[in-house]
C-alpha positions as a Markdown table, in Angstrom:
| # | Residue | x | y | z |
|---|---|---|---|---|
| 1 | Met | -16.8 | -4.0 | 6.7 |
| 2 | Gly | -17.5 | -7.2 | 8.7 |
| 3 | Gly | -14.5 | -7.1 | 10.8 |
| 4 | Lys | -12.2 | -8.1 | 8.1 |
| 5 | Arg | -8.6 | -7.6 | 9.0 |
| 6 | Val | -7.1 | -7.2 | 5.5 |
| 7 | Ile | -8.7 | -4.5 | 3.5 |
| 8 | Leu | -7.6 | -4.5 | -0.2 |
| 9 | Leu | -8.7 | -1.5 | -2.4 |
| 10 | Thr | -8.7 | -2.0 | -6.1 |
| 11 | Gly | -9.8 | 0.1 | -9.1 |
| 12 | Pro | -8.7 | 1.3 | -12.5 |
| 13 | Pro | -5.6 | 3.6 | -12.7 |
| 14 | Arg | -6.4 | 7.0 | -11.3 |
| 15 | Ser | -9.6 | 5.9 | -9.6 |
| 16 | Gly | -8.3 | 7.3 | -6.3 |
| 17 | Lys | -7.0 | 4.3 | -4.4 |
| 18 | Ser | -3.7 | 6.0 | -3.1 |
| 19 | Thr | -5.6 | 9.2 | -2.1 |
| 20 | Val | -8.2 | 7.0 | -0.1 |
| 21 | Val | -5.3 | 5.2 | 1.5 |
| 22 | Ala | -3.2 | 8.5 | 2.3 |
| 23 | Arg | -6.4 | 10.2 | 3.7 |
| 24 | Thr | -7.2 | 7.2 | 5.8 |
| 25 | Ala | -3.6 | 7.1 | 7.3 |
| 26 | Glu | -3.8 | 10.7 | 8.1 |
| 27 | Arg | -7.1 | 10.4 | 10.0 |
| 28 | Leu | -5.9 | 7.4 | 11.8 |
| 29 | Lys | -2.6 | 9.2 | 12.8 |
| 30 | Ala | -4.6 | 12.1 | 14.0 |
| 31 | Met | -6.7 | 9.6 | 16.1 |
| 32 | Gly | -3.5 | 8.5 | 17.9 |
| 33 | Phe | -2.9 | 5.2 | 16.1 |
| 34 | Lys | 0.7 | 4.2 | 14.8 |
| 35 | Val | 0.5 | 4.0 | 11.0 |
| 36 | Gly | 3.4 | 2.5 | 9.0 |
| 37 | Gly | 4.1 | 0.8 | 5.8 |
| 38 | Val | 4.5 | 2.3 | 2.3 |
| 39 | Leu | 2.6 | 4.9 | 0.1 |
| 40 | Thr | 3.2 | 5.3 | -3.5 |
| 41 | Leu | 3.3 | 9.0 | -5.0 |
| 42 | Glu | 3.4 | 10.1 | -8.6 |
| 43 | Met | 6.3 | 12.0 | -9.8 |
| 44 | Ala | 5.3 | 14.8 | -12.4 |
| 45 | Gly | 7.3 | 16.5 | -15.0 |
| 46 | Glu | 6.7 | 19.0 | -17.7 |
| 47 | Arg | 4.8 | 16.4 | -19.8 |
| 48 | Gly | 3.0 | 14.5 | -17.1 |
| 49 | Arg | 4.0 | 11.7 | -14.9 |
| 50 | Ile | 7.5 | 10.5 | -15.1 |
| 51 | Gly | 7.7 | 8.0 | -12.3 |
| 52 | Phe | 6.8 | 6.9 | -8.7 |
| 53 | Lys | 8.2 | 7.6 | -5.4 |
| 54 | Ile | 7.8 | 5.4 | -2.4 |
| 55 | Leu | 7.4 | 6.8 | 1.0 |
| 56 | Asp | 8.0 | 5.1 | 4.4 |
| 57 | Leu | 5.0 | 6.2 | 6.5 |
| 58 | Trp | 6.6 | 5.5 | 9.7 |
| 59 | Arg | 10.3 | 6.6 | 9.5 |
| 60 | Gly | 9.7 | 9.3 | 6.6 |
| 61 | Arg | 12.3 | 7.7 | 4.3 |
| 62 | Glu | 11.6 | 8.2 | 0.6 |
| 63 | Gly | 12.9 | 6.4 | -2.5 |
| 64 | Thr | 12.2 | 6.0 | -6.1 |
| 65 | Leu | 10.0 | 3.1 | -7.1 |
| 66 | Ala | 10.1 | 3.7 | -10.9 |
| 67 | Met | 11.1 | 6.4 | -13.4 |
| 68 | Val | 11.1 | 6.9 | -17.1 |
| 69 | Gly | 14.7 | 6.4 | -18.4 |
| 70 | Leu | 16.0 | 4.6 | -15.3 |
| 71 | Gly | 18.3 | 2.0 | -16.3 |
| 72 | Gly | 20.0 | -0.9 | -14.5 |
| 73 | Gly | 16.9 | -2.7 | -13.6 |
| 74 | Pro | 13.8 | -4.4 | -14.9 |
| 75 | Arg | 11.2 | -2.4 | -16.9 |
| 76 | Ile | 7.5 | -2.2 | -16.7 |
| 77 | Gly | 6.2 | -0.2 | -19.9 |
| 78 | Lys | 8.1 | 3.0 | -20.1 |
| 79 | Tyr | 9.3 | 2.9 | -16.5 |
| 80 | Gly | 12.7 | 1.5 | -15.1 |
| 81 | Val | 12.0 | -0.2 | -11.7 |
| 82 | Asn | 14.5 | 0.6 | -8.7 |
| 83 | Leu | 14.7 | -2.7 | -7.0 |
| 84 | Gly | 17.2 | -1.1 | -4.6 |
| 85 | Asp | 14.8 | 1.5 | -3.3 |
| 86 | Leu | 11.9 | -1.1 | -3.4 |
| 87 | Arg | 13.9 | -3.2 | -0.9 |
| 88 | Glu | 15.7 | -0.5 | 1.2 |
| 89 | Val | 12.7 | 1.8 | 1.5 |
| 90 | Gly | 9.5 | -0.3 | 0.6 |
| 91 | Ala | 10.1 | -3.7 | 2.1 |
| 92 | Arg | 11.9 | -2.3 | 5.1 |
| 93 | Ala | 8.9 | 0.3 | 5.7 |
| 94 | Ile | 6.5 | -2.8 | 5.7 |
| 95 | Asp | 8.8 | -4.9 | 8.1 |
| 96 | Ala | 9.0 | -1.9 | 10.5 |
| 97 | Ala | 5.3 | -1.3 | 10.6 |
| 98 | Ile | 4.9 | -5.1 | 11.4 |
| 99 | Glu | 7.2 | -4.6 | 14.4 |
| 100 | Glu | 6.2 | -1.1 | 15.7 |
| 101 | Cys | 2.8 | 0.1 | 14.2 |
| 102 | Asp | -1.0 | -0.6 | 14.7 |
| 103 | Leu | -1.8 | -0.5 | 11.1 |
| 104 | Ile | 0.3 | -1.5 | 8.1 |
| 105 | Ile | -0.3 | 0.4 | 4.8 |
| 106 | Ile | 0.9 | -1.2 | 1.5 |
| 107 | Asp | 0.2 | 1.1 | -1.6 |
| 108 | Glu | 0.6 | -0.9 | -3.8 |
| 109 | Ile | 0.8 | -4.7 | -4.5 |
| 110 | Gly | 1.3 | -4.5 | -8.2 |
| 111 | Pro | 3.6 | -5.5 | -11.1 |
| 112 | Met | 6.4 | -3.1 | -10.3 |
| 113 | Glu | 6.5 | -3.9 | -6.5 |
| 114 | Leu | 6.2 | -7.7 | -7.0 |
| 115 | Leu | 9.4 | -7.8 | -9.0 |
| 116 | Ser | 11.1 | -7.6 | -5.7 |
| 117 | Asp | 11.3 | -10.9 | -3.6 |
| 118 | Glu | 12.2 | -8.7 | -0.7 |
| 119 | Phe | 8.9 | -6.6 | -1.0 |
| 120 | Arg | 6.9 | -9.7 | -1.7 |
| 121 | Gly | 8.3 | -11.4 | 1.4 |
| 122 | Ser | 7.3 | -8.4 | 3.4 |
| 123 | Val | 3.8 | -8.1 | 2.0 |
| 124 | Ala | 3.5 | -12.0 | 2.9 |
| 125 | Arg | 4.6 | -11.3 | 6.6 |
| 126 | Ala | 2.3 | -8.4 | 6.8 |
| 127 | Leu | -0.7 | -10.5 | 5.6 |
| 128 | Glu | 0.1 | -13.1 | 8.2 |
| 129 | Cys | 1.1 | -11.0 | 11.2 |
| 130 | Gly | -2.4 | -10.5 | 12.7 |
| 131 | Lys | -2.4 | -6.8 | 12.5 |
| 132 | Pro | -4.8 | -4.7 | 10.4 |
| 133 | Val | -3.7 | -4.3 | 6.8 |
| 134 | Leu | -4.9 | -1.6 | 4.3 |
| 135 | Ala | -3.6 | -2.2 | 0.9 |
| 136 | Thr | -4.2 | -1.3 | -2.8 |
| 137 | Ile | -3.9 | -4.0 | -5.4 |
| 138 | His | -3.4 | -3.5 | -9.0 |
| 139 | Tyr | -6.7 | -3.7 | -10.8 |
| 140 | Arg | -6.0 | -6.2 | -13.4 |
| 141 | Met | -2.9 | -8.0 | -12.1 |
| 142 | Asp | -3.3 | -11.9 | -12.6 |
| 143 | Asp | -0.5 | -13.3 | -10.3 |
| 144 | Glu | -0.9 | -16.2 | -7.8 |
| 145 | Phe | 0.4 | -14.0 | -5.0 |
| 146 | Val | -2.4 | -11.5 | -5.7 |
| 147 | Arg | -5.0 | -14.2 | -6.1 |
| 148 | Arg | -4.1 | -15.6 | -2.9 |
| 149 | Ala | -4.2 | -12.3 | -1.1 |
| 150 | Lys | -7.7 | -11.5 | -2.6 |
| 151 | Gly | -8.9 | -15.0 | -1.5 |
| 152 | Arg | -8.1 | -14.8 | 2.0 |
| 153 | Gly | -10.9 | -15.5 | 4.6 |
| 154 | Asp | -9.9 | -12.5 | 6.5 |
| 155 | Ala | -9.7 | -10.1 | 3.5 |
| 156 | Leu | -12.3 | -7.7 | 2.1 |
| 157 | Leu | -12.0 | -6.4 | -1.6 |
| 158 | Ile | -13.3 | -2.9 | -2.2 |
| 159 | Glu | -13.4 | -1.4 | -5.7 |
| 160 | Val | -12.7 | 2.4 | -5.6 |
| 161 | Ser | -14.9 | 4.4 | -7.9 |
| 162 | Pro | -15.8 | 8.1 | -8.2 |
| 163 | Ser | -19.1 | 7.2 | -6.5 |
| 164 | Asn | -17.6 | 5.8 | -3.3 |
| 165 | Arg | -13.9 | 7.3 | -2.9 |
| 166 | Glu | -14.9 | 10.5 | -1.0 |
| 167 | Gly | -16.7 | 8.5 | 1.8 |
| 168 | Leu | -14.3 | 5.6 | 1.9 |
| 169 | Pro | -11.7 | 7.2 | 4.3 |
| 170 | Glu | -14.2 | 7.7 | 7.0 |
| 171 | Arg | -15.6 | 4.3 | 6.6 |
| 172 | Leu | -12.3 | 2.8 | 6.6 |
| 173 | Cys | -11.2 | 4.6 | 9.7 |
| 174 | Glu | -14.1 | 3.4 | 11.6 |
| 175 | Ala | -13.7 | -0.2 | 10.6 |
| 176 | Ile | -9.9 | -0.3 | 11.3 |
| 177 | Ser | -10.2 | 1.6 | 14.6 |
| 178 | Arg | -12.3 | -1.1 | 15.8 |
| 179 | Leu | -9.8 | -3.8 | 14.9 |
| 180 | Ile | -7.1 | -2.2 | 17.1 |
| 181 | Pro | -7.3 | -2.7 | 20.9 |
| 182 | Gly | -7.4 | 0.5 | 22.7 |
| 183 | Glu | -4.2 | -0.4 | 24.8 |
| 184 | Leu | -2.2 | -0.5 | 21.7 |
| 185 | Arg | -2.4 | 3.2 | 21.0 |
């Protein structure tokens, strides 16, 4: 993967981006690396997806990113976005990973997440901190912040697809483990 420090996964919804990131994080933790940041998980109900949870990978805190019927905040499609949890769980998880971890996970940089100035700021700090970053980016998002992230000289953009998603965690682990000096573990 060419020694790129920022690895950005993209692909259509349900292509497996979050699964690839979660499996990569699990493998790197098992190898002894400190992995932090935020993972997005689907919330399912009787009739399918009803929202998204956010999980702080380092501290284990959990919050609601968005949910059908959630009021009091901005809306993206049928989902109400929880800016409080996005700030208190999401942005804080990224900031903690910058300070305390070997690898920073950001799942996802997308329309819901970028509604939060705090989250956006944490992502910007992560991209500049010098540590390896593994992030997912919304497939069709056309935003200046996303364009700058994709256009970084130290960034590699990978499209996740059915043909590559099974082998990606292993390849990502190999590439990322080479970026982290042994004394940091």
